[in-house]
C-alpha positions as CSV (number, residue, x, y, z in Angstrom):
1,M,-86.1,20.9,82.8
2,N,-84.8,18.1,84.8
3,S,-83.0,18.5,88.3
4,T,-79.5,18.2,86.9
5,R,-79.8,21.2,84.6
6,M,-81.7,23.2,87.3
7,I,-78.7,22.6,89.7
8,K,-75.9,23.5,87.2
9,L,-78.1,26.7,86.4
10,L,-78.5,27.6,90.0
11,F,-74.6,27.0,90.4
12,I,-73.7,29.2,87.4
13,T,-75.6,32.3,88.8
14,A,-74.4,32.1,92.3
15,V,-71.1,32.4,90.7
16,L,-71.7,35.2,88.7
17,A,-73.6,37.0,91.6
18,F,-70.6,36.6,94.1
19,G,-68.2,38.0,91.4
20,L,-70.0,41.1,90.7
21,L,-70.4,41.4,94.6
22,S,-66.8,41.2,95.0
23,A,-66.0,43.6,92.2
24,Q,-68.2,46.3,94.0
25,Q,-66.4,45.8,97.5
26,P,-64.2,48.8,98.2
27,A,-60.5,47.7,99.3
28,P,-59.5,47.0,102.6
29,E,-58.7,50.2,104.6
30,G,-55.2,51.2,104.2
31,K,-54.5,48.9,101.1
32,P,-55.8,50.8,98.0
33,A,-57.0,48.4,95.1
34,P,-53.9,47.8,92.6
35,A,-54.9,49.9,89.7
36,K,-55.2,48.3,86.3
37,N,-52.3,48.3,83.8
38,A,-50.6,50.6,86.4
39,P,-46.9,51.3,85.2
40,E,-44.1,49.9,86.7
41,A,-41.9,52.3,88.7
42,K,-38.9,53.4,87.1
43,L,-35.3,53.5,89.0
44,A,-33.5,56.6,88.2
45,P,-30.4,55.7,86.0
46,K,-27.2,55.5,87.8
47,P,-24.5,58.4,87.2
48,T,-22.2,57.8,84.2
49,P,-18.5,58.4,85.1
50,P,-16.7,60.7,82.8
51,A,-14.7,58.8,80.2
52,E,-11.1,58.4,81.0
53,G,-8.6,59.4,78.5
54,K,-11.0,62.3,77.4
55,Q,-11.6,65.8,78.4
56,F,-15.0,67.1,79.3
57,D,-16.8,70.3,80.2
58,L,-18.3,70.8,83.4
59,E,-21.3,73.1,83.3
60,L,-21.7,75.3,86.5
61,P,-24.8,76.5,87.8
62,N,-26.0,80.2,88.0
63,K,-24.3,81.4,85.0
64,G,-20.9,79.8,85.9
65,G,-20.2,79.0,82.3
66,A,-18.0,76.1,82.1
67,I,-14.8,74.5,83.5
68,T,-12.9,72.2,81.1
69,M,-11.3,69.3,82.8
70,R,-8.0,67.8,81.4
71,W,-7.4,64.2,81.5
72,C,-4.0,63.4,83.0
73,P,-3.1,59.9,82.5
74,P,-1.3,57.6,84.9
75,G,2.8,57.3,84.8
76,T,5.8,58.0,86.3
77,F,8.0,61.0,86.3
78,N,11.1,62.3,88.2
79,M,9.8,65.0,90.6
80,G,12.1,68.0,91.7
81,S,15.0,69.5,90.0
82,I,18.7,68.8,89.2
83,K,21.0,71.0,91.3
84,D,22.4,72.9,88.6
85,E,18.8,74.2,87.5
86,S,18.7,77.9,87.8
87,G,16.8,78.4,91.0
88,S,16.9,74.9,92.4
89,T,16.7,74.4,96.1
90,E,17.5,71.5,98.4
91,E,13.5,71.6,99.0
92,E,13.2,70.0,95.7
93,P,15.4,66.7,95.6
94,L,14.7,64.7,92.7
95,H,13.1,61.8,93.1
96,K,11.0,59.2,91.0
97,V,6.9,59.1,91.6
98,T,4.4,57.0,90.5
99,I,0.8,58.4,89.4
100,S,-1.0,55.1,89.7
101,R,-4.6,56.1,88.7
102,G,-5.4,58.8,86.0
103,F,-6.9,62.0,87.2
104,W,-8.7,65.2,85.6
105,L,-7.3,68.6,86.3
106,A,-9.2,72.1,85.5
107,E,-7.7,73.6,82.5
108,T,-7.4,76.9,84.2
109,E,-7.3,78.3,87.9
110,T,-10.7,78.7,89.6
111,T,-12.0,82.1,87.8
112,Q,-13.7,85.0,89.9
113,N,-16.9,83.9,88.0
114,Q,-16.6,80.1,88.8
115,W,-16.3,81.2,92.3
116,Q,-19.3,83.2,92.5
117,A,-21.6,80.7,90.7
118,I,-20.5,78.3,93.6
119,R,-20.0,80.3,96.4
120,G,-22.2,83.2,95.7
121,L,-19.4,85.9,96.3
122,T,-17.9,88.1,94.2
123,Q,-14.1,89.0,94.4
124,E,-15.1,92.2,96.2
125,Q,-17.3,90.4,98.7
126,Q,-14.5,87.9,99.3
127,L,-12.3,90.7,100.4
128,K,-14.8,92.4,102.3
129,R,-15.7,89.5,104.3
130,T,-12.3,89.5,106.0
131,N,-11.7,93.1,106.1
132,R,-8.9,93.2,103.3
133,F,-10.9,95.1,100.4
134,G,-7.5,97.3,100.2
135,E,-5.8,94.4,98.7
136,L,-8.1,94.3,95.3
137,T,-5.8,94.4,92.5
138,S,-7.5,92.6,89.5
139,V,-11.6,92.1,88.6
140,G,-13.2,90.4,86.1
141,P,-14.9,87.0,85.2
142,D,-11.7,85.5,83.9
143,V,-9.5,86.4,86.2
144,P,-8.5,83.9,88.9
145,I,-10.1,84.3,92.2
146,Y,-7.3,85.3,95.0
147,H,-7.6,85.9,98.8
148,V,-9.2,82.2,99.3
149,S,-7.6,80.3,102.3
150,Y,-6.7,76.5,102.1
151,H,-10.2,75.5,103.8
152,E,-12.3,77.7,101.3
153,A,-10.6,76.2,98.5
154,L,-11.4,72.8,99.5
155,D,-14.8,74.0,100.6
156,F,-15.6,75.0,97.0
157,C,-14.4,71.6,95.8
158,K,-17.0,69.8,98.5
159,R,-20.1,72.2,97.4
160,L,-19.0,71.4,93.5
161,T,-19.1,67.7,94.5
162,D,-22.0,68.2,96.4
163,I,-23.9,70.0,93.6
164,E,-22.9,67.5,91.0
165,R,-23.9,64.4,93.0
166,K,-27.4,65.6,94.0
167,A,-28.2,66.3,90.3
168,G,-27.1,62.7,89.3
169,R,-23.9,63.7,87.4
170,L,-21.3,62.4,89.7
171,P,-21.1,58.6,90.5
172,N,-20.1,57.8,94.1
173,G,-16.5,57.6,94.4
174,Y,-15.3,60.7,92.5
175,V,-14.8,63.7,94.2
176,F,-13.8,67.2,93.1
177,T,-10.8,68.3,95.4
178,L,-7.4,70.0,95.3
179,P,-4.7,68.1,93.1
180,T,-1.9,66.5,95.3
181,E,1.4,68.2,95.0
182,A,2.9,65.2,93.1
183,Q,-0.3,65.5,90.8
184,W,0.2,69.1,90.2
185,E,3.7,68.8,89.2
186,Y,3.1,65.6,87.2
187,A,0.3,67.5,85.2
188,C,2.4,70.7,85.0
189,R,5.2,69.0,83.6
190,A,3.1,66.8,81.1
191,G,6.4,64.8,80.2
192,T,8.8,67.7,80.0
193,T,12.0,67.5,82.6
194,T,13.0,71.2,82.1
195,S,12.2,74.1,84.3
196,L,9.3,75.0,82.3
197,N,6.6,73.0,80.7
198,S,7.4,74.4,77.4
199,G,10.4,72.2,77.1
200,K,12.7,75.3,78.0
201,D,15.0,76.5,80.5
202,L,15.0,79.7,82.4
203,T,17.8,82.9,81.1
204,D,16.9,85.1,83.5
205,K,14.9,85.8,86.9
206,L,12.8,88.9,85.3
207,R,13.9,89.4,81.6
208,C,13.0,86.0,80.7
209,P,11.6,85.3,77.0
210,N,11.1,81.8,77.9
211,A,9.2,82.3,80.8
212,D,7.1,85.1,79.1
213,E,5.8,82.5,76.7
214,V,3.9,80.5,79.3
215,A,3.6,82.5,82.3
216,W,2.4,85.8,83.9
217,F,5.3,86.8,86.5
218,R,7.0,89.6,87.9
219,G,9.1,90.4,84.6
220,N,5.8,91.0,82.7
221,S,3.6,91.7,85.3
222,Y,4.6,93.9,88.5
223,I,4.1,97.2,86.6
224,S,1.2,99.3,87.5
225,N,-0.5,101.2,84.4
226,D,-3.6,102.7,83.8
227,T,-4.8,99.5,81.7
228,Q,-3.6,96.7,83.9
229,P,-2.4,97.0,87.5
230,P,-0.5,94.6,89.5
231,G,-2.2,91.7,89.7
232,P,-3.3,88.4,88.1
233,H,-4.2,88.5,84.9
234,P,-7.4,86.7,82.9
235,V,-6.7,83.0,82.3
236,A,-5.6,81.1,79.3
237,K,-3.8,83.8,77.7
238,K,-0.5,82.5,77.6
239,K,0.8,79.2,76.1
240,A,-0.8,75.8,77.2
241,N,1.3,72.6,78.1
242,A,1.1,69.6,76.1
243,W,-2.2,68.4,78.2
244,G,-3.7,71.6,77.8
245,L,-3.4,73.3,80.9
246,F,-2.8,76.9,80.9
247,D,-1.0,79.1,83.7
248,M,0.6,76.3,85.8
249,H,3.6,78.7,85.7
250,G,2.9,82.1,87.4
251,N,-0.5,84.0,87.6
252,I,-1.6,83.0,90.7
253,G,-0.1,80.5,93.3
254,E,-2.2,77.3,93.7
255,W,-3.0,75.6,96.9
256,C,-2.4,71.8,96.7
257,L,-3.8,69.3,98.8
258,D,-0.7,68.1,100.8
259,K,0.2,69.6,104.4
260,A,3.7,70.7,105.0
261,V,6.0,71.6,107.8
262,F,8.3,74.6,107.5
263,D,11.2,74.5,109.5
264,Y,11.4,78.5,110.5
265,E,14.9,77.9,112.1
266,E,16.4,76.6,109.0
267,N,14.3,78.6,106.8
268,A,13.4,75.7,104.6
269,L,10.5,73.6,103.7
270,V,10.8,70.3,105.2
271,T,10.3,67.7,102.8
272,I,10.6,63.7,101.9
273,G,12.5,63.1,99.1
274,E,11.8,59.2,98.6
275,N,10.7,57.5,95.6
276,S,7.1,56.7,96.1
277,T,3.8,56.0,94.6
278,D,0.5,58.3,94.7
279,P,2.2,60.4,97.5
280,V,0.4,63.0,99.7
281,H,1.3,64.4,102.9
282,K,-1.7,64.9,105.6
283,K,0.4,66.2,108.6
284,G,1.4,69.8,108.9
285,T,0.2,73.1,110.1
286,E,0.7,74.6,106.7
287,A,0.0,73.4,103.0
288,I,1.9,73.3,99.9
289,I,1.5,76.1,97.2
290,R,2.6,75.7,93.8
291,G,3.4,77.4,90.6
292,G,4.3,80.8,91.5
293,S,2.3,84.1,90.6
294,W,2.3,87.5,89.1
295,A,4.4,88.8,91.7
296,S,7.3,86.0,91.8
297,P,10.4,85.8,90.0
298,A,10.5,83.3,87.0
299,T,12.8,81.2,89.1
300,M,10.0,80.7,91.6
301,C,7.2,79.7,88.8
302,R,9.5,76.8,87.7
303,S,7.8,73.1,87.6
304,A,9.7,72.1,90.5
305,S,9.4,75.3,92.5
306,R,7.4,74.7,96.0
307,R,6.7,76.8,99.0
308,C,3.8,76.5,101.8
309,Q,2.1,78.9,103.8
310,P,-0.2,78.4,107.0
311,L,-3.8,77.0,106.0
312,Q,-5.4,80.4,107.1
313,T,-3.3,82.5,104.6
314,R,-4.8,84.6,102.1
315,G,-3.3,87.2,99.3
316,S,-3.4,88.7,96.2
317,N,-1.5,86.0,94.6
318,L,-3.2,82.9,96.0
319,G,-5.6,80.8,94.4
320,F,-6.4,77.2,93.3
321,R,-7.6,75.0,90.6
322,I,-9.4,71.8,91.0
323,A,-9.4,68.2,90.5
324,L,-11.6,65.3,90.0
325,I,-10.4,61.8,91.2
326,K,-11.4,58.4,91.8
327,H,-11.2,56.8,95.3
C-alpha cells in the first residue's frame, strides 16, 4: 500500500472516530440536546369574535344553560316620547340618537338559574345576604333574578367576561356589560315609534289589552293567589319584539349603564335631551332603570319611560339583562 493511500485511510478513520465520540458526549449542563424530529410548539388559536348580524347562544358553566344574544344593528332613532303620548313626562324629551356600532343584547332578563351559575347564589341566598328574605316573591330557574344592586349587576358582567376570555372564547376588545340607556331604548323599540314595541299605544294604565300582549305589569300581575303571588314571572312568556327580545316592557326593571342625577326638590330626573351619537352619562349618584316592572302601571312600562335609583338599591322589581359590546 503506498503512502498516499495510507494517509487517506488514516484520515477517514480519524473522522469517523471523532463523529462517534461526539455523538456519545452528553449535552452541556443546562442545555438539553434537541430531540430528533421534535414537533414544533403550536400557538393557541385566537378567539373568533361573534359574527355581526347574527344571534348566538352563550353557554354558561355550572348547568346554567344558555343565554341567547340577539344582534342589534347600528342605526339612528328618535329617543324619548311625543308630548301627547299617554304617560309622557318632561324627563323624556324627543331627540335624535345614533347608535354607531351594532351590539348584542340578551334575549331575556338575567334569570335566577343564570345568576346562580355565575355568582353561585340562589335567589333565597341573594336575599339572605342582605337580610331581606322577607321580600322573596317569585322563585324558579326561569324567573328573573331580583334584589340586585347596580354594582352587583356589573360584577356579574365582569365575571362572565373573565370566564369567556379565560376559556378562549372571547377576543380582547369585547366585554359583557349593561346596555347604555340609549342602547336599551333603541333595542326595545326595534324600529317602532309607539308607546309599546308591538307598534301599539296604551289604552289604559291598568286594563290595557295592548300592554297585556307584551308585558307583565300591575294590570295583570299585582294580584296575590295560590299559584302566582305578586312578583316577576318566568321570562319569555309574552310576545317578543321585532328583534326577538322578550320582556322589554314590564316583568322586572332593568339597570342601565348610565349614571343619573335626580333633582329631589323638583322631583324630576335631570336629563340631557340633545341629539348625539352613542351617548352615555358617566356622572351621578344614581343609575338609570328602564322597562318598568310587574308592579308598575302600563304608563311606566312604555319604551320611553325612565327612572333612576341610588346605585345600592335592591328590590323585588329590579334586575338586569346583559349586553355584549365591542370597544
